[in-house]
C-alpha positions in Angstrom: -2.0 -28.5 9.5 -2.0 -24.7 10.1 -0.6 -22.3 7.4 0.3 -18.9 8.7 1.5 -15.9 6.7 2.2 -12.2 7.1 3.3 -9.5 4.7 4.5 -5.9 5.3 2.6 -2.8 4.3 4.3 0.1 2.6 5.0 3.8 2.5 4.9 5.2 -1.1 7.4 7.9 -1.6 6.6 9.0 -5.1 4.9 7.9 -8.3 1.7 6.4 -6.9 -1.4 6.1 -9.2 1.1 6.0 -12.1 1.2 2.2 -11.5 -2.4 1.7 -12.7 -2.6 0.3 -16.3 -2.7 1.9 -18.8 -1.7 5.3 -17.2 2.0 4.5 -17.1 2.0 3.7 -20.8 1.5 7.4 -21.5 4.4 8.6 -19.4 7.8 7.3 -20.6 10.0 6.4 -17.6 7.1 6.0 -15.2 8.1 4.5 -11.8 7.0 4.3 -8.2 9.2 4.4 -5.1 8.1 2.6 -2.0 9.4 1.4 1.4 8.1 -1.8 3.0 7.5 -1.3 6.8 7.0 -3.5 9.8 3.3 -2.8 10.1 2.1 -6.2 8.8 -1.1 -8.0 7.7 -1.5 -11.5 9.1 -3.6 -14.6 8.2 -3.9 -18.2 9.1 -5.7 -21.2 7.6 -6.5 -24.5 9.3 -9.0 -27.3 8.8 -12.6 -26.6 9.9 -13.4 -29.6 12.2 -17.1 -29.3 11.5 -16.7 -28.7 7.8 -17.7 -25.8 5.7 -15.9 -22.4 5.6 -15.4 -20.0 8.5 -13.9 -16.6 7.9 -13.0 -14.3 10.9 -11.7 -10.8 10.5 -10.3 -9.6 13.8 -10.1 -6.0 12.6 -13.7 -5.6 11.6 -15.2 -8.0 14.1 -16.9 -9.9 11.3 -17.3 -13.7 11.2 -18.8 -15.5 8.2 -19.9 -19.1 8.2 -20.7 -20.9 4.9 -21.6 -24.5 4.2 -19.8 -24.8 0.9 -17.2 -23.1 -1.4 -20.0 -22.3 -3.9 -21.5 -19.8 -1.4 -18.4 -17.6 -1.3 -19.6 -15.3 -4.0 -23.1 -14.9 -2.6 -22.4 -11.9 -0.4 -20.3 -8.7 -0.2 -19.0 -8.9 3.4 -15.2 -9.4 3.4 -15.4 -9.6 -0.4 -11.7 -9.8 -1.1 -11.2 -12.7 1.2 -14.2 -14.4 -0.4 -12.7 -13.9 -3.9 -9.4 -15.4 -2.8 -10.9 -18.4 -1.2 -13.2 -19.0 -4.2 -10.3 -18.7 -6.7 -8.3 -21.3 -4.8 -11.4 -23.5 -4.3 -10.9 -23.7 -0.6 -13.2 -26.0 1.3 -13.5 -27.1 5.0 -11.2 -24.4 6.3 -11.1 -21.8 9.0 -9.5 -18.5 8.0 -8.5 -15.8 10.4 -7.1 -12.4 9.4 -5.8 -9.3 11.2 -3.8 -6.3 10.4 -1.4 -4.1 12.4 -2.6 -1.1 10.3 -5.6 1.1 11.0 -8.4 0.5 8.6 -8.1 2.8 5.6 -4.6 3.9 6.4 -3.5 4.2 2.8 -0.4 2.0 3.4 -1.6 -1.0 1.3 -2.9 -3.1 4.1 -5.5 -4.8 1.9 -2.8 -5.6 -0.6 -0.5 -7.0 2.1 -3.3 -9.2 3.4 -4.1 -10.2 -0.2 -0.5 -11.4 -0.8 -0.3 -13.2 2.5 -3.6 -15.0 2.0 -2.9 -15.9 -1.6 0.4 -17.4 -0.6 -1.2 -19.3 2.3 -4.1 -20.6 0.1 -1.6 -21.7 -2.7 0.4 -23.6 -0.1 -2.7 -25.2 1.4 -3.7 -26.4 -2.1 -0.1 -27.4 -2.9 0.0 -25.1 -5.9 3.3 -23.7 -7.1 3.5 -20.1 -8.5 6.4 -17.9 -9.3 6.4 -14.7 -7.3 5.2 -12.6 -10.2 2.5 -15.1 -11.0 1.2 -15.0 -7.5 1.2 -11.2 -7.4 -0.7 -11.1 -10.7 -3.4 -13.3 -9.2 -3.5 -11.1 -6.1 -3.8 -7.9 -8.2 -6.6 -9.3 -10.4 -8.6 -10.6 -7.5 -8.4 -7.2 -5.7 -9.6 -5.5 -8.9 -12.6 -7.9 -9.0 -13.3 -7.1 -5.3 -13.1 -3.3 -5.6 -14.6 -3.2 -9.1 -12.1 -0.6 -10.4 -8.5 -1.0 -11.7 -5.9 -1.4 -9.0 -2.2 -0.3 -9.1 0.6 -2.8 -9.4 3.1 -1.4 -6.9 1.6 -2.4 -3.6 2.1 -6.1 -4.0 5.9 -5.9 -4.5 6.7 -4.4 -1.0 4.4 -7.0 0.5 6.2 -9.9 -1.2 9.8 -8.7 -1.4 10.2 -6.1 1.4 12.9 -3.5 1.3 13.1 -0.2 -0.6 12.1 -0.5 -4.2 11.6 1.3 -7.5 8.9 -0.3 -9.7 9.6 0.6 -13.3 6.7 0.5 -15.9 6.7 0.3 -19.6 5.2 -1.5 -22.6 7.0 -4.7 -21.6 5.3 -4.6 -18.2 6.9 -3.9 -14.9 10.3 -4.4 -13.3 11.2 -4.2 -9.7 14.5 -2.8 -8.7 15.7 -3.1 -5.1 17.4 0.2 -4.2 20.8 -0.1 -2.5 20.8 2.7 0.0 21.5 3.3 3.6 18.3 1.9 5.2 19.3 2.9 8.7 19.7 6.6 7.7 16.4 6.6 5.9 14.6 4.7 8.7 15.7 7.2 11.4 14.3 10.1 9.4 10.9 8.6 8.5 7.7 9.5 10.5 4.4 7.8 9.8 1.2 9.1 11.4 -2.5 8.2 10.9 -4.6 11.2 10.3 -7.7 9.7 12.0 -9.8 9.3 8.9 -9.8 6.6 6.2 -8.5 7.3 2.7 -10.7 7.2 -0.4 -8.5 5.1 -2.6 -11.0 3.6 -5.1 -12.9 6.9 -5.6 -9.9 9.1 -6.0 -7.9 6.7 -8.2 -10.9 6.1 -10.5 -11.7 9.9 -10.8 -8.1 10.6 -11.7 -7.8 7.7 -14.1 -11.0 8.7 -15.9 -9.9 12.3 -16.3 -6.5 11.2 -17.7 -8.1 8.8 -20.2 -10.6 11.4 -21.2 -7.8 13.6 -22.3 -7.6 16.1 -19.5 -4.4 18.0 -20.4 -3.9 19.4 -16.9 -4.1 15.9 -15.3 -1.6 14.7 -17.9 0.8 17.5 -17.1 0.6 16.8 -13.4 1.4 13.2 -14.0 4.4 14.3 -16.0 5.5 16.3 -13.0 5.0 13.3 -10.7 7.0 11.1 -13.1 9.9 13.6 -13.1 9.8 13.9 -9.3 10.0 10.2 -8.8 13.1 10.0 -11.0 14.8 12.8 -9.1 13.8 11.3 -5.7 15.3 8.0 -6.7 18.6 9.7 -7.4 18.4 11.6 -4.1 17.7 8.4 -2.1 20.7 6.7 -3.7 23.0 9.6 -2.9 21.5 10.0 0.7 20.6 13.6 -0.1 17.9 13.8 2.6 17.1 17.5 2.1 16.4 16.8 -1.5 14.3 13.8 -0.7 12.2 15.9 1.7 11.8 18.7 -0.8 10.8 16.2 -3.5 8.3 14.6 -1.2 6.5 17.9 -0.7 6.7 18.7 -4.4 5.1 15.3 -5.2 2.3 16.1 -2.8 1.7 19.6 -4.3 1.5 18.0 -7.8 -0.7 15.2 -6.6 -3.2 17.6 -5.0 -3.9 19.1 -8.4 -5.2 15.7 -9.8 -8.6 15.9 -8.1 -10.0 17.9 -5.1 -10.7 14.9 -3.0 -7.1 14.1 -2.5 -6.6 16.6 0.3 -8.6 17.9 3.3 -8.3 20.8 5.7 -7.1 18.3 8.4 -4.4 16.9 6.1 -3.2 20.4 5.2 -3.1 21.5 8.8 -1.1 18.4 9.8 1.4 19.0 7.1 1.8 22.6 8.0 2.3 21.7 11.7 4.9 19.0 10.8 6.9 21.4 8.6 6.7 24.1 11.3 8.2 21.6 13.7 11.1 20.8 11.4 9.9 18.3 8.8 11.9 18.4 5.5 8.9 17.1 3.6 5.5 15.5 4.0 2.8 13.8 1.9 -0.2 11.6 2.3 0.3 7.9 1.5 -1.7 6.3 -1.3 -4.7 7.9 -3.0 -5.4 10.5 -0.3 -8.6 11.8 1.2 -7.4 10.6 4.6 -5.2 7.7 5.8 -1.6 8.1 6.8 0.8 11.0 6.5 4.5 10.3 6.0 7.1 12.9 6.9 10.9 13.1 6.5 13.0 15.0 9.1 16.5 15.1 10.3 16.9 12.7 13.2 17.4 15.7 15.6 13.9 17.0 14.6 12.0 13.7 14.6 10.8 14.0 18.2 9.5 17.5 17.6 7.7 16.5 14.5 6.1 13.6 16.2 5.0 15.8 19.1 3.5 18.3 16.7 1.5 15.6 14.9 0.3 14.1 18.1 -0.8 17.5 19.5 -2.7 18.0 16.2 -4.8 14.9 16.7 -2.8 12.4 14.6 -1.6 9.0 15.8 2.2 8.4 15.3 2.7 4.8 14.1 6.0 3.4 15.2 7.6 1.1 12.6 10.9 0.2 10.9 11.9 -0.7 7.3 10.9 -4.3 6.7 13.5 -6.3 4.8 11.9 -9.7 5.2 8.9 -9.4 2.9 6.4 -12.3 2.8 6.7 -14.8 5.7 5.0 -18.2 5.4 5.1 -20.9 8.1 3.5 -24.3 8.5 2.6 -25.9 11.8 
């Protein structure tokens, strides 16, 4: 038997970092907005004919061979995969992973792989979980792997696909699929890799610590980000693309104030060049410091914006909105 799975990555439009517990508890009405995209993470599991455990990451070129499941936690290479296989008590298997995303792109490639591999391992072990139970397991395993709190939004696009609002409150989180014109949004979105990896764990932890330590400026900027997400949700639902673009830029300006490591000279130059070429708005995906830049432009200006980004050293990543979500097959 071979179990194969893939899950989409995402573009976060507004509200990122607010999805980390307990930050959202301090901001009434906190939510994140995200778009699942057809840049996917993939994995496969099959029986290891010679026994033991073999893990191969095609992206990093790493291969790990272990004699027994008990050895999974004896090293730090491919630690997230090790944590997942250990949790599901996987033995005598060969696991292969790969991603369509550049490493450190800030579009939740690790979370997409996490969801795909957790779903595959659960099927291999014939364990039944509800979607939210599976996503809770994935989130907790990733927090163990990176050793800092992880946000909750990234696992929902990977599992469900589509365009979503993830609402947060004292009762937990609630995913709302947004009913909007996906074709019109898709033809305006531009995604480009800046050429350097983002610094997710460092930036998120720095911001979170400042917030919990009572930094009033950080609190105020999160209030701004919360309000921008609410306004952007309304703009998306009404197909007001000019407002969506303006709010995207406003979110980025507020986010930059959280910690100095979120932006760089390269990022600022790329955003400036994209806007000069006609972008309505632009922001970095995820926690910043590098990774991917998302822009919104009228369809007539998309080609000019893509050219400006390419000429500035970025790599435009062609993708569409993914409405499938998690895909799981058995051969």
